[in-house]
VEXDOLO-587877 format. One record per atom (N, C-alpha, C): residue number from 0; atom name; x, y, z. Coordinates in nm, 3 decimals, m for minus. Example, Ala and Ser with C-alpha at 12.3 -4.5 7.8 and 13.67 -1.06 7.14 Angstrom:
<sites>
- resi:name:xx:yy:zz
- 0:N:1.319:m0.569:0.780 .
- 0:CA:1.230:m0.450:0.780 .
- 0:C:1.320:m0.330:0.780 .
- 1:N:1.285:m0.225:0.708 .
- 1:CA:1.367:m0.106:0.714 .
- 1:C:1.290:0.003:0.787 .
</sites>
This chain:
<sites>
- resi:name:xx:yy:zz
- 0:N:0.084:m0.119:0.000 .
- 0:CA:0.000:0.000:0.000 .
- 0:C:0.089:0.125:0.000 .
- 1:N:0.071:0.207:m0.101 .
- 1:CA:0.151:0.330:m0.115 .
- 1:C:0.074:0.449:m0.059 .
- 2:N:0.143:0.534:0.014 .
- 2:CA:0.084:0.655:0.072 .
- 2:C:0.146:0.778:0.006 .
- 3:N:0.062:0.871:m0.033 .
- 3:CA:0.108:0.999:m0.088 .
- 3:C:0.079:1.108:0.013 .
- 4:N:0.184:1.175:0.060 .
- 4:CA:0.167:1.291:0.148 .
- 4:C:0.162:1.416:0.061 .
- 5:N:0.053:1.488:0.068 .
- 5:CA:0.031:1.607:m0.015 .
- 5:C:0.034:1.731:0.073 .
- 6:N:0.127:1.821:0.044 .
- 6:CA:0.149:1.939:0.128 .
- 6:C:0.128:2.066:0.046 .
- 7:N:0.023:2.142:0.072 .
- 7:CA:0.007:2.272:0.005 .
- 7:C:0.099:2.375:0.070 .
- 8:N:0.169:2.451:m0.011 .
- 8:CA:0.264:2.548:0.043 .
- 8:C:0.242:2.686:m0.017 .
- 9:N:0.278:2.787:0.060 .
- 9:CA:0.282:2.925:0.013 .
- 9:C:0.371:3.003:0.108 .
- 10:N:0.494:3.031:0.062 .
- 10:CA:0.592:3.104:0.143 .
- 10:C:0.616:3.036:0.279 .
- 11:N:0.658:2.911:0.273 .
- 11:CA:0.679:2.832:0.394 .
- 11:C:0.825:2.794:0.415 .
- 12:N:0.918:2.877:0.371 .
- 12:CA:1.059:2.843:0.384 .
- 12:C:1.104:2.825:0.529 .
- 13:N:1.036:2.889:0.622 .
- 13:CA:1.074:2.878:0.763 .
- 13:C:1.031:2.746:0.826 .
- 14:N:0.939:2.674:0.759 .
- 14:CA:0.882:2.554:0.821 .
- 14:C:0.897:2.426:0.739 .
- 15:N:0.903:2.438:0.607 .
- 15:CA:0.889:2.321:0.523 .
- 15:C:1.001:2.219:0.543 .
- 16:N:1.121:2.263:0.568 .
- 16:CA:1.232:2.168:0.586 .
- 16:C:1.210:2.082:0.710 .
- 17:N:1.167:2.147:0.819 .
- 17:CA:1.144:2.073:0.944 .
- 17:C:1.029:1.972:0.928 .
- 18:N:0.935:2.003:0.841 .
- 18:CA:0.823:1.913:0.818 .
- 18:C:0.862:1.793:0.733 .
- 19:N:0.938:1.817:0.627 .
- 19:CA:0.964:1.714:0.528 .
- 19:C:1.090:1.633:0.555 .
- 20:N:1.191:1.694:0.616 .
- 20:CA:1.318:1.624:0.639 .
- 20:C:1.301:1.494:0.718 .
- 21:N:1.220:1.491:0.826 .
- 21:CA:1.204:1.364:0.899 .
- 21:C:1.131:1.256:0.821 .
- 22:N:1.074:1.290:0.706 .
- 22:CA:0.996:1.194:0.628 .
- 22:C:1.076:1.130:0.514 .
- 23:N:1.207:1.153:0.513 .
- 23:CA:1.286:1.095:0.404 .
- 23:C:1.288:0.943:0.410 .
- 24:N:1.278:0.886:0.530 .
- 24:CA:1.269:0.740:0.542 .
- 24:C:1.145:0.690:0.470 .
- 25:N:1.042:0.772:0.470 .
- 25:CA:0.913:0.742:0.411 .
- 25:C:0.928:0.724:0.261 .
- 26:N:1.007:0.809:0.200 .
- 26:CA:1.032:0.800:0.056 .
- 26:C:1.113:0.675:0.023 .
- 27:N:1.209:0.642:0.107 .
- 27:CA:1.293:0.525:0.083 .
- 27:C:1.212:0.395:0.086 .
- 28:N:1.099:0.398:0.155 .
- 28:CA:1.014:0.280:0.165 .
- 28:C:0.913:0.271:0.050 .
- 29:N:0.924:0.365:m0.045 .
- 29:CA:0.841:0.358:m0.164 .
- 29:C:0.720:0.450:m0.165 .
- 30:N:0.700:0.527:m0.058 .
- 30:CA:0.590:0.624:m0.054 .
- 30:C:0.636:0.754:m0.120 .
- 31:N:0.547:0.852:m0.129 .
- 31:CA:0.585:0.974:m0.198 .
- 31:C:0.541:1.099:m0.123 .
- 32:N:0.616:1.206:m0.147 .
- 32:CA:0.586:1.338:m0.090 .
- 32:C:0.565:1.434:m0.207 .
- 33:N:0.452:1.503:m0.204 .
- 33:CA:0.419:1.598:m0.310 .
- 33:C:0.398:1.736:m0.248 .
- 34:N:0.474:1.835:m0.295 .
- 34:CA:0.452:1.974:m0.255 .
- 34:C:0.375:2.043:m0.367 .
- 35:N:0.266:2.108:m0.331 .
- 35:CA:0.188:2.183:m0.430 .
- 35:C:0.196:2.329:m0.390 .
- 36:N:0.272:2.404:m0.466 .
- 36:CA:0.302:2.542:m0.427 .
- 36:C:0.210:2.641:m0.496 .
- 37:N:0.156:2.733:m0.415 .
- 37:CA:0.060:2.830:m0.465 .
- 37:C:0.121:2.962:m0.508 .
- 38:N:0.252:2.962:m0.541 .
- 38:CA:0.316:3.084:m0.590 .
- 38:C:0.408:3.149:m0.488 .
- 39:N:0.485:3.070:m0.417 .
- 39:CA:0.575:3.124:m0.314 .
- 39:C:0.676:3.221:m0.373 .
- 40:N:0.703:3.328:m0.297 .
- 40:CA:0.803:3.427:m0.337 .
- 40:C:0.934:3.408:m0.261 .
- 41:N:0.941:3.305:m0.178 .
- 41:CA:1.062:3.277:m0.102 .
- 41:C:1.127:3.150:m0.158 .
- 42:N:1.204:3.078:m0.078 .
- 42:CA:1.277:2.961:m0.127 .
- 42:C:1.206:2.829:m0.097 .
- 43:N:1.077:2.833:m0.076 .
- 43:CA:1.003:2.711:m0.045 .
- 43:C:1.024:2.602:m0.150 .
- 44:N:1.010:2.636:m0.277 .
- 44:CA:1.023:2.536:m0.383 .
- 44:C:1.165:2.483:m0.392 .
- 45:N:1.263:2.573:m0.375 .
- 45:CA:1.403:2.530:m0.383 .
- 45:C:1.436:2.430:m0.272 .
- 46:N:1.386:2.455:m0.153 .
- 46:CA:1.408:2.363:m0.041 .
- 46:C:1.341:2.229:m0.070 .
- 47:N:1.221:2.236:m0.127 .
- 47:CA:1.145:2.114:m0.151 .
- 47:C:1.200:2.027:m0.262 .
- 48:N:1.277:2.084:m0.353 .
- 48:CA:1.326:2.007:m0.467 .
- 48:C:1.409:1.886:m0.426 .
- 49:N:1.485:1.898:m0.317 .
- 49:CA:1.568:1.787:m0.272 .
- 49:C:1.494:1.694:m0.177 .
- 50:N:1.381:1.738:m0.123 .
- 50:CA:1.316:1.663:m0.017 .
- 50:C:1.181:1.605:m0.056 .
- 51:N:1.133:1.636:m0.175 .
- 51:CA:1.003:1.586:m0.220 .
- 51:C:1.017:1.514:m0.352 .
- 52:N:0.921:1.429:m0.383 .
- 52:CA:0.923:1.357:m0.509 .
- 52:C:0.868:1.440:m0.623 .
- 53:N:0.773:1.528:m0.592 .
- 53:CA:0.713:1.612:m0.694 .
- 53:C:0.691:1.752:m0.638 .
- 54:N:0.722:1.852:m0.721 .
- 54:CA:0.688:1.992:m0.692 .
- 54:C:0.591:2.037:m0.800 .
- 55:N:0.472:2.073:m0.759 .
- 55:CA:0.367:2.110:m0.855 .
- 55:C:0.328:2.255:m0.832 .
- 56:N:0.320:2.331:m0.938 .
- 56:CA:0.278:2.471:m0.928 .
- 56:C:0.127:2.478:m0.944 .
- 57:N:0.065:2.565:m0.865 .
- 57:CA:m0.080:2.573:m0.862 .
- 57:C:m0.124:2.718:m0.841 .
- 58:N:m0.248:2.744:m0.874 .
- 58:CA:m0.309:2.869:m0.830 .
- 58:C:m0.321:2.862:m0.678 .
- 59:N:m0.312:2.976:m0.609 .
- 59:CA:m0.323:2.973:m0.463 .
- 59:C:m0.462:2.932:m0.417 .
- 60:N:m0.467:2.874:m0.300 .
- 60:CA:m0.593:2.825:m0.245 .
- 60:C:m0.573:2.682:m0.200 .
- 61:N:m0.586:2.657:m0.069 .
- 61:CA:m0.551:2.526:m0.016 .
- 61:C:m0.631:2.414:m0.081 .
- 62:N:m0.761:2.433:m0.102 .
- 62:CA:m0.842:2.328:m0.164 .
- 62:C:m0.793:2.299:m0.306 .
- 63:N:m0.769:2.404:m0.385 .
- 63:CA:m0.718:2.386:m0.520 .
- 63:C:m0.586:2.309:m0.518 .
- 64:N:m0.497:2.348:m0.429 .
- 64:CA:m0.365:2.287:m0.423 .
- 64:C:m0.373:2.140:m0.383 .
- 65:N:m0.454:2.109:m0.285 .
- 65:CA:m0.465:1.970:m0.240 .
- 65:C:m0.529:1.883:m0.347 .
- 66:N:m0.629:1.934:m0.416 .
- 66:CA:m0.693:1.857:m0.523 .
- 66:C:m0.596:1.832:m0.639 .
- 67:N:m0.515:1.931:m0.670 .
- 67:CA:m0.416:1.913:m0.777 .
- 67:C:m0.311:1.811:m0.734 .
- 68:N:m0.270:1.816:m0.609 .
- 68:CA:m0.176:1.717:m0.559 .
- 68:C:m0.233:1.577:m0.566 .
- 69:N:m0.360:1.562:m0.529 .
- 69:CA:m0.425:1.431:m0.534 .
- 69:C:m0.433:1.380:m0.677 .
- 70:N:m0.457:1.469:m0.771 .
- 70:CA:m0.466:1.432:m0.912 .
- 70:C:m0.334:1.373:m0.962 .
- 71:N:m0.224:1.420:m0.906 .
- 71:CA:m0.091:1.376:m0.948 .
- 71:C:m0.031:1.269:m0.857 .
- 72:N:m0.107:1.224:m0.760 .
- 72:CA:m0.057:1.126:m0.663 .
- 72:C:m0.071:0.984:m0.716 .
- 73:N:0.024:0.899:m0.682 .
- 73:CA:0.020:0.759:m0.722 .
- 73:C:m0.024:0.667:m0.608 .
- 74:N:m0.039:0.721:m0.488 .
- 74:CA:m0.066:0.640:m0.370 .
- 74:C:m0.208:0.585:m0.362 .
- 75:N:m0.221:0.479:m0.282 .
- 75:CA:m0.352:0.422:m0.252 .
- 75:C:m0.423:0.500:m0.143 .
- 76:N:m0.342:0.572:m0.062 .
- 76:CA:m0.394:0.655:0.046 .
- 76:C:m0.336:0.794:0.031 .
- 77:N:m0.419:0.896:0.048 .
- 77:CA:m0.376:1.035:0.039 .
- 77:C:m0.376:1.095:0.180 .
- 78:N:m0.262:1.151:0.219 .
- 78:CA:m0.249:1.218:0.348 .
- 78:C:m0.223:1.365:0.323 .
- 79:N:m0.317:1.450:0.365 .
- 79:CA:m0.306:1.594:0.342 .
- 79:C:m0.247:1.659:0.467 .
- 80:N:m0.134:1.725:0.448 .
- 80:CA:m0.054:1.774:0.560 .
- 80:C:m0.024:1.922:0.546 .
- 81:N:m0.045:1.998:0.654 .
- 81:CA:m0.004:2.138:0.654 .
- 81:C:0.148:2.150:0.656 .
- 82:N:0.199:2.258:0.601 .
- 82:CA:0.343:2.274:0.585 .
- 82:C:0.416:2.298:0.715 .
- 83:N:0.345:2.326:0.822 .
- 83:CA:0.408:2.352:0.950 .
- 83:C:0.374:2.244:1.053 .
- 84:N:0.348:2.123:1.004 .
- 84:CA:0.303:2.013:1.091 .
- 84:C:0.396:1.894:1.077 .
- 85:N:0.434:1.836:1.189 .
- 85:CA:0.525:1.722:1.189 .
- 85:C:0.450:1.594:1.226 .
- 86:N:0.464:1.494:1.142 .
- 86:CA:0.395:1.367:1.162 .
- 86:C:0.468:1.279:1.263 .
- 87:N:0.396:1.185:1.324 .
- 87:CA:0.462:1.092:1.416 .
- 87:C:0.555:0.998:1.339 .
- 88:N:0.647:0.935:1.411 .
- 88:CA:0.737:0.839:1.348 .
- 88:C:0.656:0.719:1.297 .
- 89:N:0.708:0.657:1.190 .
- 89:CA:0.643:0.540:1.132 .
- 89:C:0.498:0.566:1.094 .
- 90:N:0.474:0.685:1.040 .
- 90:CA:0.337:0.723:1.004 .
- 90:C:0.277:0.627:0.903 .
- 91:N:0.359:0.572:0.815 .
- 91:CA:0.307:0.480:0.715 .
- 91:C:0.252:0.353:0.778 .
- 92:N:0.325:0.298:0.875 .
- 92:CA:0.278:0.177:0.943 .
- 92:C:0.151:0.205:1.022 .
- 93:N:0.145:0.323:1.084 .
- 93:CA:0.027:0.360:1.163 .
- 93:C:m0.097:0.363:1.075 .
- 94:N:m0.085:0.425:0.959 .
- 94:CA:m0.200:0.437:0.869 .
- 94:C:m0.238:0.301:0.812 .
- 95:N:m0.139:0.228:0.762 .
- 95:CA:m0.168:0.098:0.700 .
- 95:C:m0.237:0.004:0.798 .
- 96:N:m0.195:0.008:0.923 .
- 96:CA:m0.255:m0.079:1.025 .
- 96:C:m0.402:m0.046:1.050 .
- 97:N:m0.445:0.074:1.008 .
- 97:CA:m0.583:0.116:1.032 .
- 97:C:m0.667:0.120:0.904 .
- 98:N:m0.613:0.071:0.795 .
- 98:CA:m0.687:0.063:0.670 .
- 98:C:m0.735:m0.081:0.652 .
- 99:N:m0.862:m0.105:0.668 .
- 99:CA:m0.914:m0.241:0.654 .
- 99:C:m1.012:m0.255:0.537 .
- 100:N:m1.033:m0.146:0.463 .
- 100:CA:m1.113:m0.153:0.340 .
- 100:C:m1.079:m0.032:0.254 .
- 101:N:m1.147:m0.019:0.140 .
- 101:CA:m1.111:0.086:0.045 .
- 101:C:m1.183:0.218:0.069 .
- 102:N:m1.264:0.224:0.173 .
- 102:CA:m1.339:0.347:0.201 .
- 102:C:m1.312:0.394:0.344 .
- 103:N:m1.187:0.421:0.372 .
- 103:CA:m1.144:0.461:0.507 .
- 103:C:m1.088:0.602:0.504 .
- 104:N:m1.118:0.677:0.608 .
- 104:CA:m1.058:0.809:0.626 .
- 104:C:m1.043:0.837:0.774 .
- 105:N:m0.961:0.934:0.807 .
- 105:CA:m0.943:0.968:0.948 .
- 105:C:m0.840:1.077:0.968 .
- 106:N:m0.793:1.090:1.090 .
- 106:CA:m0.695:1.194:1.124 .
- 106:C:m0.619:1.153:1.249 .
- 107:N:m0.520:1.234:1.285 .
- 107:CA:m0.438:1.210:1.402 .
- 107:C:m0.485:1.295:1.520 .
- 108:N:m0.434:1.262:1.636 .
- 108:CA:m0.457:1.344:1.754 .
- 108:C:m0.365:1.465:1.746 .
- 109:N:m0.419:1.582:1.769 .
- 109:CA:m0.343:1.707:1.754 .
- 109:C:m0.267:1.744:1.881 .
- 110:N:m0.141:1.781:1.861 .
- 110:CA:m0.062:1.842:1.968 .
- 110:C:m0.004:1.971:1.913 .
- 111:N:m0.029:2.082:1.980 .
- 111:CA:0.022:2.211:1.935 .
- 111:C:0.165:2.233:1.986 .
- 112:N:0.244:2.305:1.909 .
- 112:CA:0.386:2.322:1.941 .
- 112:C:0.412:2.415:2.059 .
- 113:N:0.319:2.508:2.086 .
- 113:CA:0.340:2.604:2.194 .
- 113:C:0.346:2.536:2.331 .
- 114:N:0.427:2.590:2.420 .
- 114:CA:0.448:2.529:2.552 .
- 114:C:0.354:2.583:2.659 .
- 115:N:0.283:2.691:2.631 .
- 115:CA:0.193:2.749:2.731 .
- 115:C:0.077:2.654:2.760 .
- 116:N:0.028:2.659:2.882 .
- 116:CA:m0.079:2.570:2.925 .
- 116:C:m0.205:2.587:2.840 .
- 117:N:m0.230:2.709:2.793 .
- 117:CA:m0.350:2.735:2.715 .
- 117:C:m0.354:2.650:2.589 .
- 118:N:m0.236:2.614:2.535 .
- 118:CA:m0.234:2.531:2.415 .
- 118:C:m0.274:2.387:2.445 .
- 119:N:m0.248:2.342:2.568 .
- 119:CA:m0.295:2.208:2.607 .
- 119:C:m0.448:2.207:2.613 .
- 120:N:m0.503:2.318:2.658 .
- 120:CA:m0.649:2.329:2.666 .
- 120:C:m0.709:2.333:2.526 .
- 121:N:m0.649:2.412:2.437 .
- 121:CA:m0.700:2.425:2.300 .
- 121:C:m0.697:2.290:2.229 .
- 122:N:m0.583:2.222:2.236 .
- 122:CA:m0.572:2.095:2.165 .
- 122:C:m0.666:1.989:2.223 .
- 123:N:m0.687:1.994:2.356 .
- 123:CA:m0.779:1.900:2.419 .
- 123:C:m0.920:1.914:2.362 .
- 124:N:m0.965:2.037:2.351 .
- 124:CA:m1.102:2.059:2.303 .
- 124:C:m1.114:2.036:2.151 .
- 125:N:m1.006:2.064:2.076 .
- 125:CA:m1.010:2.032:1.933 .
- 125:C:m1.023:1.882:1.913 .
- 126:N:m0.942:1.805:1.985 .
- 126:CA:m0.947:1.659:1.973 .
- 126:C:m1.081:1.603:2.020 .
- 127:N:m1.133:1.661:2.128 .
- 127:CA:m1.261:1.615:2.181 .
- 127:C:m1.373:1.644:2.082 .
- 128:N:m1.371:1.765:2.027 .
- 128:CA:m1.474:1.802:1.929 .
- 128:C:m1.469:1.711:1.807 .
- 129:N:m1.350:1.682:1.759 .
- 129:CA:m1.337:1.598:1.641 .
- 129:C:m1.386:1.456:1.668 .
- 130:N:m1.352:1.405:1.785 .
- 130:CA:m1.391:1.268:1.819 .
- 130:C:m1.542:1.250:1.821 .
- 131:N:m1.613:1.348:1.876 .
- 131:CA:m1.757:1.332:1.892 .
- 131:C:m1.840:1.390:1.778 .
- 132:N:m1.779:1.479:1.700 .
- 132:CA:m1.854:1.536:1.587 .
- 132:C:m1.825:1.463:1.457 .
- 133:N:m1.711:1.394:1.453 .
- 133:CA:m1.672:1.330:1.329 .
- 133:C:m1.620:1.428:1.225 .
- 134:N:m1.584:1.548:1.269 .
- 134:CA:m1.531:1.651:1.180 .
- 134:C:m1.388:1.683:1.221 .
- 135:N:m1.295:1.660:1.132 .
- 135:CA:m1.154:1.690:1.158 .
- 135:C:m1.116:1.825:1.096 .
- 136:N:m1.007:1.882:1.143 .
- 136:CA:m0.953:2.003:1.083 .
- 136:C:m0.824:1.969:1.009 .
- 137:N:m0.786:2.054:0.916 .
- 137:CA:m0.671:2.026:0.832 .
- 137:C:m0.542:2.005:0.908 .
- 138:N:m0.528:2.072:1.022 .
- 138:CA:m0.403:2.058:1.097 .
- 138:C:m0.396:1.928:1.176 .
- 139:N:m0.496:1.841:1.161 .
- 139:CA:m0.492:1.709:1.224 .
- 139:C:m0.445:1.601:1.128 .
- 140:N:m0.405:1.639:1.008 .
- 140:CA:m0.352:1.542:0.914 .
- 140:C:m0.458:1.446:0.862 .
- 141:N:m0.549:1.495:0.781 .
- 141:CA:m0.657:1.411:0.728 .
- 141:C:m0.602:1.313:0.623 .
- 142:N:m0.632:1.185:0.640 .
- 142:CA:m0.593:1.086:0.540 .
- 142:C:m0.718:1.018:0.485 .
- 143:N:m0.714:0.985:0.356 .
- 143:CA:m0.830:0.932:0.285 .
- 143:C:m0.782:0.829:0.183 .
- 144:N:m0.846:0.713:0.177 .
- 144:CA:m0.814:0.622:0.067 .
- 144:C:m0.852:0.688:m0.064 .
- 145:N:m0.773:0.659:m0.166 .
- 145:CA:m0.797:0.726:m0.295 .
- 145:C:m0.937:0.695:m0.349 .
- 146:N:m0.983:0.573:m0.327 .
- 146:CA:m1.115:0.537:m0.377 .
- 146:C:m1.223:0.622:m0.312 .
- 147:N:m1.212:0.646:m0.182 .
- 147:CA:m1.310:0.729:m0.112 .
- 147:C:m1.297:0.875:m0.155 .
- 148:N:m1.173:0.920:m0.170 .
- 148:CA:m1.150:1.058:m0.215 .
- 148:C:m1.218:1.082:m0.350 .
- 149:N:m1.204:0.989:m0.441 .
- 149:CA:m1.266:1.003:m0.572 .
- 149:C:m1.419:0.997:m0.562 .
- 150:N:m1.465:0.915:m0.470 .
- 150:CA:m1.610:0.900:m0.453 .
- 150:C:m1.676:1.031:m0.411 .
- 151:N:m1.608:1.108:m0.323 .
- 151:CA:m1.665:1.236:m0.279 .
- 151:C:m1.620:1.352:m0.368 .
- 152:N:m1.539:1.320:m0.470 .
- 152:CA:m1.492:1.417:m0.569 .
- 152:C:m1.402:1.524:m0.509 .
- 153:N:m1.325:1.485:m0.408 .
- 153:CA:m1.222:1.573:m0.354 .
- 153:C:m1.274:1.686:m0.267 .
- 154:N:m1.186:1.779:m0.240 .
- 154:CA:m1.221:1.894:m0.156 .
- 154:C:m1.311:1.991:m0.233 .
- 155:N:m1.420:2.035:m0.174 .
- 155:CA:m1.495:2.145:m0.236 .
- 155:C:m1.404:2.267:m0.250 .
- 156:N:m1.415:2.337:m0.360 .
- 156:CA:m1.323:2.448:m0.389 .
- 156:C:m1.366:2.572:m0.311 .
- 157:N:m1.346:2.566:m0.180 .
- 157:CA:m1.379:2.677:m0.091 .
- 157:C:m1.250:2.748:m0.049 .
- 158:N:m1.254:2.880:m0.031 .
- 158:CA:m1.135:2.951:0.017 .
- 158:C:m1.114:2.934:0.167 .
- 159:N:m1.213:2.880:0.236 .
- 159:CA:m1.205:2.855:0.380 .
- 159:C:m1.307:2.746:0.413 .
- 160:N:m1.282:2.672:0.520 .
- 160:CA:m1.372:2.565:0.566 .
- 160:C:m1.374:2.445:0.470 .
- 161:N:m1.273:2.434:0.386 .
- 161:CA:m1.269:2.320:0.295 .
- 161:C:m1.250:2.189:0.370 .
- 162:N:m1.182:2.194:0.485 .
- 162:CA:m1.162:2.072:0.563 .
- 162:C:m1.294:2.024:0.625 .
- 163:N:m1.371:2.117:0.678 .
- 163:CA:m1.501:2.080:0.734 .
- 163:C:m1.593:2.028:0.624 .
- 164:N:m1.589:2.092:0.508 .
- 164:CA:m1.676:2.052:0.398 .
- 164:C:m1.648:1.910:0.351 .
- 165:N:m1.520:1.875:0.337 .
- 165:CA:m1.490:1.740:0.290 .
- 165:C:m1.522:1.636:0.397 .
- 166:N:m1.505:1.672:0.524 .
- 166:CA:m1.539:1.578:0.631 .
- 166:C:m1.689:1.548:0.630 .
- 167:N:m1.769:1.647:0.601 .
- 167:CA:m1.913:1.624:0.591 .
- 167:C:m1.945:1.523:0.480 .
- 168:N:m1.875:1.535:0.368 .
- 168:CA:m1.895:1.442:0.258 .
- 168:C:m1.846:1.302:0.295 .
- 169:N:m1.731:1.296:0.359 .
- 169:CA:m1.672:1.167:0.394 .
- 169:C:m1.758:1.093:0.497 .
- 170:N:m1.813:1.169:0.592 .
- 170:CA:m1.896:1.108:0.697 .
- 170:C:m2.018:1.037:0.640 .
- 171:N:m2.066:1.084:0.528 .
- 171:CA:m2.185:1.022:0.468 .
- 171:C:m2.154:0.885:0.410 .
- 172:N:m2.024:0.852:0.399 .
- 172:CA:m1.984:0.722:0.344 .
- 172:C:m1.925:0.628:0.449 .
- 173:N:m1.853:0.683:0.546 .
- 173:CA:m1.794:0.598:0.649 .
- 173:C:m1.756:0.682:0.770 .
- 174:N:m1.749:0.617:0.885 .
- 174:CA:m1.709:0.686:1.006 .
- 174:C:m1.557:0.709:1.006 .
- 175:N:m1.511:0.820:1.061 .
- 175:CA:m1.367:0.847:1.062 .
- 175:C:m1.292:0.760:1.163 .
- 176:N:m1.165:0.739:1.135 .
- 176:CA:m1.075:0.671:1.228 .
- 176:C:m0.992:0.779:1.296 .
- 177:N:m1.005:0.792:1.428 .
- 177:CA:m0.926:0.891:1.501 .
- 177:C:m0.810:0.820:1.570 .
- 178:N:m0.690:0.848:1.523 .
- 178:CA:m0.572:0.780:1.572 .
- 178:C:m0.521:0.846:1.700 .
- 179:N:m0.478:0.764:1.793 .
- 179:CA:m0.424:0.816:1.918 .
- 179:C:m0.284:0.873:1.904 .
- 180:N:m0.219:0.843:1.793 .
- 180:CA:m0.084:0.894:1.770 .
- 180:C:m0.088:1.044:1.744 .
- 181:N:0.006:1.116:1.806 .
- 181:CA:0.007:1.262:1.798 .
- 181:C:0.089:1.312:1.679 .
- 182:N:0.038:1.413:1.613 .
- 182:CA:0.121:1.494:1.524 .
- 182:C:0.136:1.631:1.590 .
- 183:N:0.241:1.702:1.555 .
- 183:CA:0.269:1.831:1.617 .
- 183:C:0.248:1.941:1.513 .
- 184:N:0.151:2.027:1.540 .
- 184:CA:0.119:2.137:1.450 .
- 184:C:0.161:2.269:1.514 .
- 185:N:0.208:2.360:1.432 .
- 185:CA:0.255:2.489:1.483 .
- 185:C:0.141:2.569:1.547 .
- 186:N:0.172:2.632:1.658 .
- 186:CA:0.075:2.718:1.726 .
- 186:C:0.089:2.864:1.682 .
- 187:N:0.161:2.887:1.571 .
- 187:CA:0.192:3.024:1.530 .
- 187:C:0.067:3.107:1.504 .
- 188:N:m0.039:3.047:1.454 .
- 188:CA:m0.161:3.123:1.424 .
- 188:C:m0.214:3.190:1.550 .
- 189:N:m0.219:3.115:1.660 .
- 189:CA:m0.265:3.170:1.787 .
- 189:C:m0.165:3.271:1.844 .
- 190:N:m0.038:3.240:1.832 .
- 190:CA:0.064:3.326:1.889 .
- 190:C:0.073:3.460:1.817 .
- 191:N:0.055:3.459:1.686 .
- 191:CA:0.068:3.581:1.608 .
- 191:C:m0.054:3.672:1.621 .
- 192:N:m0.173:3.611:1.626 .
- 192:CA:m0.296:3.690:1.625 .
- 192:C:m0.360:3.706:1.762 .
- 193:N:m0.302:3.636:1.862 .
- 193:CA:m0.360:3.642:1.995 .
- 193:C:m0.445:3.519:2.020 .
- 194:N:m0.421:3.451:2.131 .
- 194:CA:m0.487:3.324:2.157 .
- 194:C:m0.639:3.339:2.164 .
- 195:N:m0.687:3.426:2.251 .
- 195:CA:m0.831:3.435:2.271 .
- 195:C:m0.901:3.501:2.152 .
- 196:N:m0.834:3.594:2.088 .
- 196:CA:m0.890:3.656:1.969 .
- 196:C:m0.908:3.552:1.858 .
- 197:N:m0.810:3.463:1.844 .
- 197:CA:m0.817:3.361:1.741 .
- 197:C:m0.925:3.259:1.773 .
- 198:N:m0.936:3.219:1.899 .
- 198:CA:m1.040:3.123:1.939 .
- 198:C:m1.178:3.178:1.907 .
- 199:N:m1.202:3.304:1.946 .
- 199:CA:m1.332:3.366:1.923 .
- 199:C:m1.361:3.377:1.774 .
- 200:N:m1.259:3.416:1.697 .
- 200:CA:m1.277:3.431:1.553 .
- 200:C:m1.312:3.297:1.488 .
- 201:N:m1.239:3.191:1.523 .
- 201:CA:m1.263:3.061:1.461 .
- 201:C:m1.400:3.004:1.496 .
- 202:N:m1.442:3.021:1.621 .
- 202:CA:m1.575:2.974:1.659 .
- 202:C:m1.684:3.056:1.587 .
- 203:N:m1.659:3.186:1.572 .
- 203:CA:m1.755:3.271:1.502 .
- 203:C:m1.767:3.228:1.356 .
- 204:N:m1.653:3.200:1.293 .
- 204:CA:m1.655:3.159:1.153 .
- 204:C:m1.725:3.024:1.136 .
- 205:N:m1.697:2.931:1.225 .
- 205:CA:m1.761:2.799:1.214 .
- 205:C:m1.912:2.808:1.236 .
- 206:N:m1.951:2.891:1.332 .
- 206:CA:m2.094:2.907:1.357 .
- 206:C:m2.164:2.962:1.234 .
- 207:N:m2.103:3.063:1.172 .
- 207:CA:m2.165:3.124:1.055 .
- 207:C:m2.165:3.027:0.936 .
- 208:N:m2.061:2.943:0.930 .
- 208:CA:m2.059:2.842:0.824 .
- 208:C:m2.176:2.746:0.840 .
- 209:N:m2.199:2.700:0.964 .
- 209:CA:m2.310:2.608:0.989 .
- 209:C:m2.445:2.675:0.964 .
- 210:N:m2.448:2.808:0.976 .
- 210:CA:m2.572:2.881:0.952 .
- 210:C:m2.592:2.912:0.803 .
- 211:N:m2.493:2.874:0.721 .
- 211:CA:m2.510:2.889:0.578 .
- 211:C:m2.442:3.007:0.512 .
- 212:N:m2.358:3.080:0.586 .
- 212:CA:m2.285:3.192:0.527 .
- 212:C:m2.184:3.137:0.425 .
- 213:N:m2.174:3.200:0.310 .
- 213:CA:m2.088:3.154:0.202 .
- 213:C:m1.941:3.156:0.244 .
- 214:N:m1.863:3.052:0.207 .
- 214:CA:m1.720:3.048:0.240 .
- 214:C:m1.642:3.168:0.191 .
- 215:N:m1.683:3.228:0.078 .
- 215:CA:m1.614:3.348:0.027 .
- 215:C:m1.622:3.463:0.128 .
- 216:N:m1.740:3.481:0.187 .
- 216:CA:m1.758:3.586:0.286 .
- 216:C:m1.680:3.555:0.413 .
- 217:N:m1.678:3.428:0.451 .
- 217:CA:m1.602:3.388:0.570 .
- 217:C:m1.453:3.412:0.551 .
- 218:N:m1.404:3.387:0.430 .
- 218:CA:m1.263:3.406:0.402 .
- 218:C:m1.223:3.553:0.416 .
- 219:N:m1.311:3.642:0.374 .
- 219:CA:m1.283:3.786:0.389 .
- 219:C:m1.280:3.825:0.537 .
- 220:N:m1.369:3.766:0.615 .
- 220:CA:m1.369:3.792:0.759 .
- 220:C:m1.240:3.741:0.824 .
- 221:N:m1.196:3.626:0.780 .
- 221:CA:m1.074:3.566:0.836 .
- 221:C:m0.952:3.653:0.803 .
- 222:N:m0.949:3.704:0.683 .
- 222:CA:m0.837:3.788:0.644 .
- 222:C:m0.835:3.920:0.720 .
</sites>
């Protein structure tokens, strides 16, 4: 079983090496790493050339980039990974051990990189929400068998909430697998914009999404 890790990037030179370098063993075992770049103006692509199997240029937009990466992937399982997120060791074995049919999807348990206690609280509630709602977020490392991915026709082309949207589609076909293994995602979003301000903003955006507000309008609010 081949796994394709698909990483959308945009000006990620400060993070991409730390994310991809530990996965070189993964490539040696026959799996692949695909970087889909949305027009970086820094050295993201140059760094990725030595550490990834494919560098694909794309229009910006995480959904667009991930769908293009999936289109060019050879794997039986697609793992969508943020550029500032580090996977657990032996990620391939972990996923393969939890694939028992062709319509499986799931995510990892989230651990945020920040050391402050508030980040333990945030990650606890994110993991709890995902477990009971069946909705994962992109920073939890969503993986999908290619057959299931094709069945739901990939990520809806939304500028925001694309992860929630695809989870809704996936849930209609099978229940998610929530892995106890931790991945480490950067807490920079909270640190840069303010922890409580970011929490309030994200809950506000999700609430409005559930109430039917268009993703385009939500994206403008997020910006």
